[in-house]
C-alpha positions as CSV (number, residue, x, y, z in Angstrom):
1,M,-26.0,0.1,-10.1
2,A,-29.0,1.5,-11.9
3,L,-29.9,5.2,-11.7
4,A,-32.9,7.2,-12.7
5,G,-33.3,7.4,-16.5
6,G,-32.0,3.9,-17.1
7,S,-28.4,4.8,-16.7
8,S,-26.1,2.9,-14.5
9,I,-22.8,3.2,-12.6
10,N,-20.2,0.5,-12.7
11,V,-18.3,0.8,-9.4
12,L,-15.4,-1.4,-10.7
13,E,-14.8,0.6,-13.8
14,Q,-12.4,2.9,-12.0
15,F,-9.9,0.0,-11.6
16,E,-9.8,-0.8,-15.3
17,L,-6.5,-0.1,-17.1
18,H,-6.5,2.0,-20.3
19,P,-3.6,3.2,-22.5
20,V,-2.6,6.8,-21.9
21,L,-0.5,9.3,-23.9
22,G,-2.5,8.6,-27.1
23,G,-0.9,6.4,-29.7
24,L,2.4,6.2,-27.9
25,G,0.6,4.7,-24.9
26,E,-1.1,2.1,-27.0
27,A,2.1,1.2,-28.7
28,L,4.0,0.8,-25.4
29,R,1.0,-0.5,-23.6
30,F,1.5,2.3,-21.1
31,S,-1.5,2.6,-18.8
32,Q,-2.6,4.7,-15.8
33,A,-0.8,2.5,-13.3
34,P,2.8,3.1,-14.4
35,L,2.0,6.7,-15.1
36,F,0.8,7.4,-11.6
37,M,3.7,5.3,-10.2
38,I,6.1,7.7,-11.9
39,V,4.0,10.6,-10.5
40,A,4.2,9.1,-7.0
41,C,8.0,8.7,-7.3
42,A,8.4,12.3,-8.6
43,L,6.3,13.7,-5.8
44,V,8.3,11.9,-3.1
45,L,11.6,12.9,-4.6
46,A,10.5,16.5,-5.0
47,F,9.3,16.5,-1.3
48,L,12.7,15.3,-0.1
49,Y,14.7,17.4,-2.4
50,F,13.0,20.7,-1.7
51,G,12.5,19.8,2.0
52,M,16.2,19.1,2.6
53,K,17.7,21.6,0.1
54,P,17.7,24.6,2.6
55,A,19.7,22.5,5.2
56,S,18.9,25.1,7.8
57,V,19.9,24.8,11.5
58,V,16.4,26.1,12.3
59,P,14.3,24.1,9.8
60,G,11.2,25.5,8.0
61,R,8.0,23.7,7.8
62,L,8.9,21.6,4.7
63,Q,12.3,20.7,6.0
64,A,10.9,19.8,9.4
65,A,8.3,17.6,7.7
66,A,11.1,15.9,5.7
67,E,13.2,15.4,8.8
68,I,10.3,14.0,10.8
69,C,9.6,11.5,8.0
70,Y,13.2,10.5,7.8
71,E,13.5,10.0,11.6
72,F,10.2,8.1,11.8
73,I,11.1,5.5,9.3
74,H,14.7,5.3,10.5
75,N,13.5,4.6,14.1
76,L,10.9,2.1,12.8
77,A,13.7,0.2,11.0
78,V,16.2,0.3,13.8
79,D,13.8,-0.4,16.6
80,T,12.1,-3.3,14.9
81,I,15.0,-5.0,13.1
82,G,17.9,-3.9,15.4
83,P,21.2,-2.2,14.6
84,E,21.1,-4.0,11.2
85,G,18.0,-2.0,10.4
86,A,20.0,1.0,9.4
87,G,21.2,-0.9,6.3
88,F,17.6,-1.6,5.2
89,F,16.4,1.9,6.0
90,P,16.5,3.2,2.4
91,F,14.5,0.3,1.1
92,I,11.8,0.6,3.9
93,F,11.7,4.4,3.4
94,A,11.1,4.1,-0.3
95,L,8.6,1.3,0.1
96,F,6.6,3.3,2.8
97,F,6.4,6.5,0.8
98,F,5.8,4.8,-2.5
99,I,2.7,3.1,-1.1
100,L,1.6,6.2,0.8
101,A,1.8,8.4,-2.3
102,G,-0.1,5.8,-4.3
103,N,-2.8,5.6,-1.7
104,Y,-3.3,9.4,-1.5
105,L,-3.0,10.0,-5.2
106,G,-6.0,7.7,-5.7
107,L,-8.1,10.1,-3.6
108,I,-7.7,12.9,-6.2
109,P,-10.6,12.9,-8.7
110,F,-9.8,11.5,-12.1
111,S,-6.6,9.9,-10.8
112,Y,-5.8,6.2,-10.5
113,T,-5.0,4.2,-7.3
114,F,-2.2,1.9,-8.4
115,T,-2.1,0.3,-5.0
116,S,-5.6,-1.1,-5.7
117,H,-4.1,-3.3,-8.5
118,I,-3.2,-6.7,-7.2
119,A,-0.3,-7.0,-9.7
120,V,1.3,-4.0,-8.1
121,T,0.8,-5.0,-4.5
122,F,1.9,-8.6,-5.2
123,A,5.0,-7.3,-7.0
124,L,5.9,-5.2,-3.9
125,A,5.2,-8.1,-1.6
126,M,7.3,-10.5,-3.7
127,M,10.1,-8.0,-3.5
128,V,9.9,-8.0,0.3
129,F,9.7,-11.8,0.4
130,I,12.7,-12.4,-1.9
131,L,14.8,-9.8,0.0
132,S,14.0,-11.4,3.4
133,L,14.7,-14.9,1.9
134,V,18.0,-13.9,0.5
135,V,19.0,-12.2,3.7
136,S,18.0,-15.2,5.7
137,L,20.1,-17.6,3.6
138,K,23.0,-15.2,3.7
139,V,23.0,-14.6,7.5
140,Q,21.7,-18.0,8.8
141,G,22.9,-20.3,6.1
142,F,21.4,-23.8,6.4
143,K,20.2,-23.0,9.9
144,F,17.4,-21.1,8.2
145,F,15.7,-24.4,7.3
146,A,15.5,-25.3,11.0
147,H,12.7,-22.8,11.3
148,F,10.3,-25.1,9.5
149,M,10.5,-27.6,12.3
150,P,9.4,-26.0,15.6
151,A,12.0,-26.5,18.4
152,G,10.9,-29.2,20.9
153,A,8.3,-30.8,18.7
154,P,8.4,-34.6,18.4
155,I,10.2,-35.7,15.3
156,M,7.3,-38.0,14.4
157,L,5.2,-34.9,13.7
158,A,7.7,-33.5,11.2
159,P,5.7,-34.8,8.1
160,L,2.7,-32.7,9.4
161,L,4.5,-29.6,10.9
162,V,7.1,-29.0,8.2
163,P,4.5,-28.6,5.3
164,I,2.4,-26.4,7.5
165,E,5.4,-24.1,8.4
166,I,6.5,-24.0,4.7
167,L,2.9,-23.1,3.6
168,S,2.8,-20.4,6.3
169,F,6.1,-19.0,5.1
170,L,5.1,-19.0,1.4
171,S,1.8,-17.3,2.2
172,R,3.5,-14.2,3.4
173,P,3.5,-12.3,0.0
174,V,-0.1,-13.4,-0.6
175,S,-1.4,-12.0,2.7
176,L,0.8,-8.9,2.4
177,S,-0.4,-8.0,-1.1
178,I,-4.1,-8.9,-0.6
179,R,-4.3,-6.8,2.6
180,L,-3.2,-3.6,0.8
181,F,-5.1,-4.4,-2.4
182,A,-8.4,-5.3,-0.6
183,N,-8.4,-2.2,1.6
184,M,-7.8,0.2,-1.3
185,V,-10.4,-1.5,-3.5
186,A,-13.0,-1.6,-0.7
187,G,-12.6,2.1,0.1
188,H,-13.0,3.3,-3.5
189,V,-16.0,1.0,-4.1
190,M,-17.7,2.5,-1.1
191,F,-17.0,6.0,-2.4
192,D,-18.7,5.1,-5.7
193,I,-21.7,3.4,-4.1
194,F,-22.6,6.3,-1.8
195,A,-21.9,8.8,-4.6
196,S,-24.4,6.9,-6.7
197,F,-26.9,7.1,-3.9
198,V,-26.5,10.8,-3.9
199,I,-27.2,11.0,-7.6
200,M,-30.1,8.5,-7.4
201,L,-31.8,10.4,-4.5
202,A,-31.2,13.8,-6.0
203,G,-33.2,12.8,-9.0
204,L,-36.3,12.3,-6.9
205,G,-37.2,15.9,-6.4
206,I,-37.0,18.1,-3.3
207,F,-37.6,15.3,-0.9
208,G,-34.9,13.3,-2.6
209,D,-32.5,16.2,-2.3
210,V,-33.0,16.2,1.5
211,L,-32.4,12.4,1.6
212,A,-29.2,12.8,-0.6
213,V,-27.5,14.7,2.3
214,G,-27.1,11.5,4.2
215,P,-25.0,9.6,1.6
216,L,-23.1,12.8,1.0
217,V,-22.2,13.1,4.6
218,I,-21.1,9.5,4.7
219,N,-18.9,10.1,1.7
220,V,-17.2,13.0,3.5
221,A,-16.7,10.7,6.5
222,L,-15.3,8.0,4.2
223,M,-12.8,10.5,2.8
224,G,-11.5,11.1,6.3
225,L,-11.4,7.3,6.9
226,E,-9.5,6.8,3.7
227,L,-6.9,9.4,4.7
228,L,-6.3,7.3,7.8
229,V,-6.4,4.0,6.0
230,G,-3.9,5.2,3.4
231,V,-1.2,6.0,6.0
232,L,-2.2,3.0,8.1
233,Q,-1.8,0.5,5.3
234,A,1.6,2.0,4.3
235,Y,2.7,1.6,7.9
236,V,1.4,-2.0,8.2
237,F,3.3,-2.9,5.0
238,A,6.5,-1.3,6.3
239,I,6.3,-2.8,9.8
240,L,5.6,-6.3,8.4
241,T,8.6,-5.8,6.1
242,C,10.7,-4.9,9.2
243,I,9.4,-7.9,11.1
244,Y,10.3,-10.3,8.2
245,L,13.8,-8.7,8.0
246,R,14.3,-9.0,11.7
247,E,13.6,-12.7,11.5
248,A,16.0,-12.9,8.6
249,V,18.9,-11.3,10.5
250,S,18.3,-13.0,13.8
251,H,19.9,-16.3,14.6
């Protein structure tokens, strides 16, 4: 996007990966994405450790927040999957807060949103897909393959229905990963576009300064929207994981 003075802003530049930690990062090909993944994990672990460390009967604010998070994800897993959900609770808990931390870290200036990288979201989606597939085969055995032929459907339609059901099943990691990736990319692109409008209009003098207030207000509203989208996308990823696992453990 061109600005006054011939300069321009590349709204997709923020998603590019570059080596960090100097020469060590270049040698190890260590970019912002794994760096902020480590930061996200450290923040979640620190939150849980310092939140639960007091173990008070009357919890403080941090302990109460940690307990609420624990109970929320535990109830989500058990209510959606069933009694077997307690066994998958650690995985769903880690998945939810890893995505949530990644979404919110990306809202900090000069940080990197690793959940806006399709390789990251697809890897998470494939992890969910493989887990649900392994659980399905373990619990249901060969009955699992009966799901690809809808009950009551005429057998003559099998050559048509079976490929459709298989394609639908295999598309799960694609839809799961693109949903998170696309929402994160769209939000940050909108941030840059309206920020560039502010800079563009502010360079037009006093009248431009007045007009620049509009895009600035929109960017503030977008920040509030991104805070909502960040937790909503983490929840959607977690609830779909629960749904896939519920199908896996059900007969």
